[in-house]
C-alpha positions in Angstrom: -12.4 -10.2 3.8 -11.0 -11.7 1.1 -8.0 -13.3 0.4 -7.0 -10.5 -2.1 -7.4 -7.6 0.6 -5.6 -9.4 3.1 -2.7 -10.1 0.2 -3.0 -6.5 -1.0 -2.9 -5.2 2.2 0.3 -7.3 3.3 2.0 -6.0 0.0 1.5 -2.1 1.2 3.0 -3.4 5.1 5.8 -4.7 3.3 6.6 -1.7 0.5 6.6 0.5 3.4 9.0 -0.9 6.2 12.5 0.2 5.9 15.0 -2.8 4.8 17.0 -2.0 7.6 17.5 0.2 10.2 20.8 2.0 10.7 22.1 5.1 12.6 22.5 7.0 8.7 18.6 6.4 8.0 17.0 6.3 11.7 16.5 10.3 12.0 15.0 9.7 8.2 12.1 7.3 9.9 8.7 9.4 9.3 8.1 8.1 13.2 10.7 10.1 14.3 10.5 13.2 12.8 7.0 13.1 13.7 8.3 12.5 17.3 11.1 15.6 16.5 8.0 17.8 15.6 5.9 16.8 18.5 9.0 17.6 21.2 9.8 21.2 19.4 6.0 22.6 18.5 5.3 21.6 22.4 8.2 23.2 23.8 9.4 19.9 25.4 13.3 20.0 24.8 14.2 19.8 28.8 11.8 16.9 29.6 12.8 14.9 26.5 16.5 15.4 26.9 15.7 13.8 30.8 14.1 11.2 29.5 16.7 10.2 27.2 19.5 10.5 29.9 17.9 8.4 32.1 17.3 5.6 28.8 20.8 6.0 28.3 21.9 5.7 31.7 19.5 2.1 32.2 21.3 1.0 29.0 25.0 1.5 30.4 24.4 0.0 33.7 22.7 -3.4 31.5 25.3 -3.5 29.5 28.4 -2.9 32.4 26.5 -5.4 34.0 26.7 -7.8 30.9 30.0 -7.3 30.6 31.2 -8.0 34.1 29.8 -11.5 34.1 31.2 -12.3 30.8 34.8 -11.8 32.5 34.2 -13.8 35.2 
């Protein structure tokens, strides 16, 4: 690959990357939209909900443990 090709590829990646991922633009991300479409098309709503509950519970436990350590 030449230097021009590398520079062009880098510029394309920078142009495609979102500026800052926020809650407001999270759902409009192309990967997230494709994920939602995959879940809908394959009837995986129940399984996706179970996975999200599991992930949220793990994050909540980690945050709760972190807060308890800082208070002591």
